[in-house]
C-alpha positions in Angstrom: 8.7 -10.5 19.2 9.8 -7.7 21.5 11.8 -4.7 20.5 15.0 -5.9 22.0 14.9 -9.2 20.2 14.1 -7.5 16.9 16.9 -5.1 17.2 19.3 -7.9 18.1 18.3 -9.9 15.0 18.9 -6.9 12.8 22.4 -6.4 14.1 23.2 -10.1 13.2 21.8 -9.8 10.2 25.3 -15.9 -40.9 25.3 -19.4 -42.5 27.6 -22.3 -41.9 27.5 -26.1 -41.3 26.0 -27.2 -38.0 28.3 -26.9 -35.0 28.4 -29.6 -32.4 28.0 -28.9 -28.8 31.5 -30.2 -28.0 32.7 -26.9 -29.3 30.9 -25.3 -26.4 32.2 -25.5 -22.8 30.7 -28.5 -21.1 30.2 -30.0 -17.6 29.6 -33.7 -17.1 27.0 -33.2 -14.4 23.4 -31.9 -14.8 22.5 -29.4 -12.1 19.3 -27.5 -11.3 19.3 -23.7 -11.4 19.0 -21.8 -8.1 15.4 -20.3 -7.9 15.4 -16.6 -8.6 15.0 -14.2 -5.6 11.5 -13.0 -4.9 11.3 -9.4 -3.5 9.2 -6.4 -4.3 11.5 -3.5 -5.0 9.4 -0.5 -5.7 9.7 3.2 -5.7 7.1 6.0 -5.6 7.3 8.6 -8.5 5.4 11.5 -7.2 4.1 14.1 -9.7 2.2 16.3 -7.2 4.2 19.5 -6.7 6.7 18.2 -9.2 8.4 16.2 -6.5 9.9 13.5 -8.8 8.6 14.1 -12.3 8.5 16.3 -14.3 11.2 18.3 -12.6 9.2 21.5 -13.2 6.0 22.4 -15.1 6.3 23.7 -18.6 9.0 21.4 -20.0 8.6 20.4 -23.6 7.2 16.9 -24.3 10.7 15.7 -25.4 12.2 17.0 -22.1 9.5 15.3 -20.1 10.1 12.0 -21.9 13.9 12.3 -21.5 13.5 12.8 -17.8 11.2 9.9 -17.4 13.5 7.6 -19.4 16.4 8.6 -17.1 14.2 7.7 -14.1 13.3 4.3 -15.4 16.8 3.6 -16.4 18.0 4.4 -12.9 15.3 2.1 -11.5 16.7 -0.8 -13.7 20.3 0.0 -12.9 19.4 -0.3 -9.2 17.6 -3.6 -9.9 14.3 -2.3 -8.8 11.3 -4.1 -10.4 8.3 -1.8 -10.0 7.4 1.9 -10.1 4.4 3.5 -8.4 3.6 6.4 -10.7 1.2 9.2 -9.5 -1.4 9.7 -12.3 -4.1 11.6 -10.3 -2.7 14.0 -7.7 -5.8 16.0 -7.1 -8.8 15.4 -9.4 -6.5 16.1 -12.3 -4.8 13.8 -14.7 -1.4 13.0 -16.1 -3.1 11.4 -19.1 -6.0 12.4 -21.4 -9.1 11.9 -19.2 -12.7 12.1 -20.3 -13.6 13.2 -16.8 -10.8 15.4 -15.4 -8.5 18.2 -16.6 -4.8 17.9 -17.4 -2.7 18.4 -14.4 -0.9 21.7 -13.9 2.2 19.8 -12.9 2.8 19.0 -16.6 2.4 22.4 -18.3 1.9 24.9 -15.5 -1.8 25.3 -16.4 -4.6 23.0 -15.4 -6.5 21.8 -18.4 -3.6 22.4 -20.9 -2.3 19.3 -22.7 1.5 18.8 -23.3 2.9 20.4 -26.4 3.6 18.7 -28.7 0.8 16.4 -27.7 1.5 13.0 -26.2 0.0 10.7 -23.5 2.4 10.7 -20.6 0.7 7.7 -19.0 0.8 5.6 -22.1 4.4 6.5 -22.7 5.4 5.7 -19.1 3.6 2.3 -19.1 5.3 1.3 -22.4 8.8 2.4 -21.3 8.4 0.7 -17.9 7.4 -2.6 -19.5 10.2 -2.4 -22.1 12.5 -2.5 -19.1 10.7 -5.3 -17.3 9.3 -3.0 -14.6 5.9 -3.3 -13.2 3.8 -0.1 -13.5 1.4 0.7 -10.7 -0.9 3.7 -11.3 -1.2 5.8 -8.2 -4.4 7.7 -7.5 -5.6 10.1 -4.8 -9.3 9.3 -4.5 -10.4 12.3 -2.4 -8.0 15.2 -2.7 -9.4 17.8 -5.1 -6.8 20.6 -5.0 -3.5 21.1 -3.2 -3.2 24.1 -0.9 -0.1 25.3 -2.9 -1.6 24.8 -6.3 -0.9 27.8 -8.5 -2.9 27.4 -11.7 -6.4 28.7 -12.3 -8.9 25.9 -11.9 -10.1 24.5 -15.2 -13.7 24.6 -16.2 -14.0 20.8 -16.3 -12.6 20.4 -12.8 -15.1 18.8 -10.4 -15.1 21.8 -8.2 -16.7 23.6 -11.1 -18.8 20.9 -12.6 -20.1 19.4 -9.3 -19.3 21.9 -6.5 -21.8 20.2 -4.1 -19.3 17.3 -3.8 -16.3 19.4 -2.9 -15.4 20.9 0.5 -13.0 23.6 1.5 -10.8 22.3 4.3 -7.9 24.4 5.4 -6.4 25.9 2.3 -7.2 22.8 0.1 -10.2 21.3 -1.6 -11.5 17.8 -0.8 -14.1 15.5 -2.1 -16.6 14.4 0.6 -16.2 10.6 1.1 -19.7 10.6 2.7 -21.3 11.3 -0.7 -22.1 8.2 -2.7 -21.7 10.3 -5.8 -18.1 10.9 -4.8 -17.4 7.2 -4.5 -19.0 6.6 -7.9 -17.0 9.5 -9.4 -13.6 8.4 -8.2 -14.3 4.8 -9.0 -15.2 5.8 -12.5 -12.0 7.8 -12.9 -9.9 4.9 -11.7 -11.6 2.2 -13.7 -11.3 4.3 -16.9 -7.5 4.0 -16.5 -7.7 0.3 -15.6 -9.7 -0.3 -18.8 -7.6 1.7 -21.2 -4.1 1.2 -20.0 -2.0 -1.9 -19.5 -1.1 -1.2 -15.9 0.0 -3.8 -13.4 -1.4 -2.2 -10.3 -3.8 0.3 -8.9 -2.3 2.1 -5.9 -3.9 4.4 -3.3 -1.8 6.2 -0.7 -2.5 7.5 2.9 -4.9 10.3 2.0 -8.5 9.4 2.8 -10.2 11.9 5.0 -7.7 14.8 5.2 -5.0 15.0 7.8 -6.4 17.4 10.5 -5.9 21.1 10.1 -5.8 23.6 13.0 -7.0 27.1 13.3 -5.9 29.2 16.3 -4.6 26.0 18.0 -8.0 24.2 17.6 -8.5 21.3 15.3 -11.0 22.0 12.5 -13.5 19.3 11.8 -14.1 18.2 8.3 -17.2 20.0 6.9 -19.4 16.9 6.0 -22.5 18.0 7.9 -24.8 17.7 4.9 -23.8 14.1 4.0 -23.8 13.2 7.7 -27.4 14.5 8.2 -28.5 12.7 5.0 -27.1 9.4 6.5 -29.0 10.0 9.7 -32.3 10.7 7.8 -32.0 7.3 6.0 -31.9 5.5 9.4 -28.1 5.4 10.0 -27.1 4.4 13.5 -23.3 4.5 13.4 -21.4 7.1 15.3 -20.0 9.9 13.1 -16.4 8.5 13.3 -17.6 4.9 12.5 -19.7 6.3 9.6 -16.7 8.0 8.2 -14.6 4.9 8.4 -17.4 2.9 6.8 -17.4 5.4 3.9 -13.8 4.6 3.2 -14.3 0.8 3.8 -17.1 0.8 1.2 -15.0 2.5 -1.4 -12.0 0.2 -0.8 -14.2 -2.8 -1.1 -15.9 -1.5 -4.3 -12.6 -0.7 -5.8 -11.1 -4.1 -5.3 -14.2 -5.8 -6.7 -14.3 -3.6 -9.7 -10.7 -4.1 -10.6 -10.9 -7.9 -10.2 -14.0 -8.0 -12.3 -12.4 -6.2 -15.2 -8.7 -7.2 -15.0 -8.0 -9.8 -12.3 -4.3 -9.7 -12.8 -4.1 -6.0 -11.9 -3.0 -5.8 -8.2 -4.7 -3.4 -5.8 -2.4 -1.9 -3.3 -2.8 0.7 -0.5 -0.1 2.5 1.5 -1.7 3.8 4.7 -0.2 5.7 7.5 2.0 3.2 9.4 0.2 3.3 12.8 -3.3 1.7 12.7 -4.4 2.6 16.2 -2.6 4.0 19.3 -1.3 1.1 21.3 -1.3 -1.3 18.4 1.3 -2.7 18.8 1.7 -2.0 22.5 5.1 -0.3 22.0 3.4 2.6 20.2 2.5 5.6 22.3 -1.1 5.9 23.1 -1.2 9.6 22.0 0.6 9.1 18.7 -1.1 10.1 15.5 -2.9 7.2 14.0 -4.9 6.5 10.8 -8.0 4.9 12.5 -9.0 7.9 14.6 -7.7 10.9 12.7 -8.1 10.1 9.0 -10.7 7.4 9.4 -8.7 4.6 7.7 -9.3 1.2 9.1 -6.5 -0.4 7.1 -6.3 -3.5 9.2 -9.9 -4.3 8.2 -9.0 -4.1 4.5 -6.1 -6.5 5.1 -8.0 -9.0 7.2 -10.9 -9.1 4.7 -8.6 -9.4 1.6 -9.8 -6.2 0.0 -6.3 -5.6 -1.4 -3.5 -7.6 -2.9 -0.7 -5.7 -1.1 -0.5 -3.4 1.9 2.4 -1.0 2.1 2.2 0.7 5.5 4.3 3.8 5.5 6.8 2.9 8.2 8.7 6.2 8.1 10.5 5.8 11.4 14.0 4.6 12.4 14.7 1.2 13.8 15.8 2.8 17.1 12.7 5.0 17.5 11.2 4.4 20.9 7.5 4.4 20.2 7.3 3.8 16.5 10.2 1.5 15.8 10.3 0.3 12.1 10.7 -3.5 12.9 8.2 -3.5 15.7 5.5 -1.9 13.5 6.4 -4.2 10.6 6.1 -7.3 12.8 2.7 -6.2 14.0 1.4 -5.7 10.5 2.7 -9.1 9.5 0.8 -10.6 12.5 -2.5 -9.2 11.1 -2.0 -10.8 7.7 -4.1 -13.9 8.2 -4.9 -14.2 4.4 -1.3 -14.1 3.3 -1.5 -10.9 1.2 1.7 -9.1 0.3 3.2 -6.8 2.9 5.6 -4.4 1.2 6.4 -1.7 3.7 7.1 1.9 2.7 10.4 3.3 3.8 11.5 6.9 4.1 14.5 6.9 1.7 14.1 10.7 1.2 15.2 11.3 4.7 18.7 10.3 3.7 21.0 13.3 3.1 18.1 15.8 2.9 20.0 18.7 4.5 17.8 19.0 7.6 18.3 18.3 11.2 16.3 15.1 10.8 18.5 13.6 8.1 19.3 9.9 8.2 22.4 8.1 7.3 22.1 5.8 4.3 22.8 2.8 6.4 19.5 3.3 8.2 17.7 2.3 4.9 20.2 -0.5 4.4 19.4 -1.9 7.8 15.6 -1.5 7.3 15.8 -3.5 4.0 18.0 -6.2 5.5 15.8 -6.3 8.6 12.7 -6.7 6.4 14.3 -9.7 4.7 14.6 -11.3 8.1 10.8 -11.4 8.7 8.8 -14.3 7.4 6.0 -12.9 5.2 7.7 -9.6 4.5 8.1 -9.5 0.7 9.9 -6.2 0.0 9.8 -2.4 0.3 8.8 0.7 -1.6 11.1 3.7 -1.4 9.8 7.2 -1.0 10.7 8.7 -3.3 12.6 8.5 -6.6 14.3 11.9 -6.3 16.5 10.7 -3.5 17.7 7.8 -5.6 18.2 10.0 -8.6 20.3 12.4 -6.6 22.1 9.6 -4.8 21.6 11.5 -1.5 24.1 10.5 1.1 25.4 7.8 -1.2 22.1 5.8 -0.9 22.0 4.7 -4.5 25.6 3.5 -4.4 24.9 1.6 -1.2 21.8 -0.1 -2.6 23.6 -1.1 -5.8 26.7 -2.5 -4.1 25.3 -4.1 -1.0 21.6 -4.4 -1.1 20.2 -5.1 -4.5 23.1 -7.0 -5.9 21.1 -9.5 -7.9 17.8 -9.2 -9.8 14.5 -10.3 -8.2 11.1 -11.3 -9.4 8.0 -9.7 -8.0 6.5 -12.1 -5.5 3.7 -14.3 -6.9 0.0 -13.7 -6.0 -1.4 -17.3 -5.9 -4.8 -16.2 -4.6 -5.3 -14.5 -8.0 -4.0 -17.3 -10.2 -1.5 -20.1 -9.7 -1.6 -21.6 -13.2 2.0 -22.3 -14.4 3.0 -21.2 -17.9 4.4 -23.7 -20.4 8.0 -24.8 -20.7 9.6 -22.7 -23.4 11.1 -24.3 -26.5 14.8 -23.5 -26.3 17.2 -23.4 -29.3 21.0 -22.8 -29.2 22.9 -20.9 -31.8 26.6 -20.4 -32.2 28.6 -17.9 -34.2 31.2 -19.9 -36.0 33.5 -16.8 -36.1 33.3 -15.4 -32.6 32.2 -18.5 -30.8 29.5 -16.5 -29.1 26.4 -18.5 -28.1 22.9 -17.2 -28.4 19.8 -18.7 -26.7 16.5 -18.3 -28.5 13.2 -19.5 -27.1 9.5 -19.6 -27.8 6.6 -19.7 -25.4 4.3 -22.7 -25.2 0.9 -23.3 -23.6 -2.1 -21.0 -23.1 -0.9 -18.9 -20.1 0.3 -15.4 -21.0 4.0 -14.9 -20.3 5.1 -11.6 -18.7 8.8 -12.2 -17.8 11.5 -14.6 -18.8 14.1 -16.0 -16.3 17.4 -16.7 -18.0 20.0 -18.5 -15.9 23.5 -19.5 -16.8 26.0 -21.6 -14.9 29.8 -21.1 -14.8 31.7 -23.3 -12.4 29.5 -23.7 -9.3 27.7 -20.4 -9.7 24.4 -19.6 -11.3 23.8 -16.1 -12.8 20.2 -14.9 -13.1 18.7 -12.4 -15.6 15.1 -11.4 -15.6 14.0 -10.2 -19.0 10.8 -8.5 -20.3 8.4 -10.6 -22.3 9.4 -9.0 -25.6 12.9 -10.3 -25.4 13.2 -13.9 -26.6 16.9 -14.2 -27.1 20.0 -13.9 -25.0 23.7 -13.8 -26.0 26.2 -15.6 -23.8 29.4 -13.5 -24.1 31.1 -15.8 -21.5 32.4 -18.8 -23.5 32.9 -20.7 -20.2 29.2 -21.1 -19.6 28.4 -24.7 -18.8 24.7 -24.8 -18.5 21.8 -22.5 -19.5 18.1 -22.5 -18.5 15.0 -20.5 -19.5 11.6 -20.4 -17.8 8.5 -18.3 -18.2 6.7 -16.2 -15.5 3.1 -15.1 -15.8 1.7 -11.8 -14.9 0.5 -13.3 -11.6 4.2 -14.2 -10.8 3.9 -17.9 -11.3 7.0 -19.5 -12.7 6.8 -22.4 -15.1 8.9 -25.5 -15.9 12.5 -24.8 -16.8 13.9 -25.5 -20.3 17.6 -26.4 -19.6 20.6 -27.5 -21.5 23.7 -28.7 -19.7 25.6 -29.3 -22.9 26.8 -32.7 -21.8 26.2 -34.5 -25.1 27.4 -33.7 -28.7 24.0 -32.3 -29.8 23.7 -30.3 -32.9 23.7 -26.5 -32.5 22.0 -24.4 -35.2 24.3 -22.0 -37.1 24.4 -18.5 -35.7 23.0 -15.9 -38.2 22.4 -12.8 -36.2 22.2 -11.7 -32.6 18.9 -10.1 -31.7 19.3 -6.9 -29.7 17.0 -6.0 -26.9 
């Protein structure tokens, strides 16, 4: 698909006696509910530098919690269905870690716990799940300290405990990916979170080997001479660039295998820089920055080999950009996806209304999402980042709510992980004899664990869909004109089961309504 064709397609684009069901609005015909939409609607919540949360270091625990609840509530209001929450910005932790110090972005001091004490990660996971949001824990496997970090380094930071694994590069500290001990260490940190927290995904962004730094106009090479020489002494024959890429490949493969061994339902996702190699696709400029040559990330290989469940290339360019057009790059990535993994492209929502000369109009993001929907195999987007949605920059949140995310959507299923359908729920109807309100109650059946409920109601010719968290097993129909109702279960892998449906066409007995369960 050439650029002209893609751009053209985007432009087109209590208690009482039993009540009989004749008291409830009815329709003589039985109809099948419309399948719910499937689309990944994610957002990055960056903690590094207090980009998104917390708003500044040193807030009280209650203030931090209140901010996070506001963020999650906004995500729900916008009909998003997943948050990608940064838990390890730079060999530090937004949770009590047995291996790394508390992050300075919480309290202003590395190694200092929140006061009063609480576990931010446990709190965030619980609150996200209450709202039916997937929670993906976002890790930086190699960054050890930000250049603009302010706190004194804690005694249990890896730069103090294992300084031989840490390299100074530019003004920052980095773990050396060429050291097997580094791979082991970062994997241990990530798997500790996988084992102890009920997360839905493990997420890695675009930081592998560091982005190149310059000194006096000359690019500085990453100082990995010791690990490189060790590799050569053991008989290694790869070039230095290929060796660096293989170091990252090995880690990505090990990570995927480790997560699937421990919790196969936890998705593994990576969001690399959006250009794999210069000239791929041909429309990209040959001299453009690319992940393969400059940060040694062979992300196409991970996708082709199935070492991830979703790839979210950071396609942070406009549709009209000459050499890095959003739809052209997205189309290329989709063409590489021979195993049918998820492609959920990252979009630069923070460019909207950001008070710079490079600011975007909100309709650019609108067009990118609508354009994504036009590609077969493209299953959604991730917004960078939450702050722009919280601030409604350039009216972006209003636009998303009114014209883009108008109906809820399920996260796309991952059938390569598990495709077993959950049981058909047992559905019971209750009616309040005073108000006439109807309540649906249901129970799960079968052995498959349920993660969401899809509740659908029909009025006239229109079906309305609601996606509820697993903890909610009742739903009140405030509209007395509802003619049909249906409930189905969805597993953590995204597989939807058989529908329990009542069309209210016969005078069936309805259990008396005693109380309405609140969410």
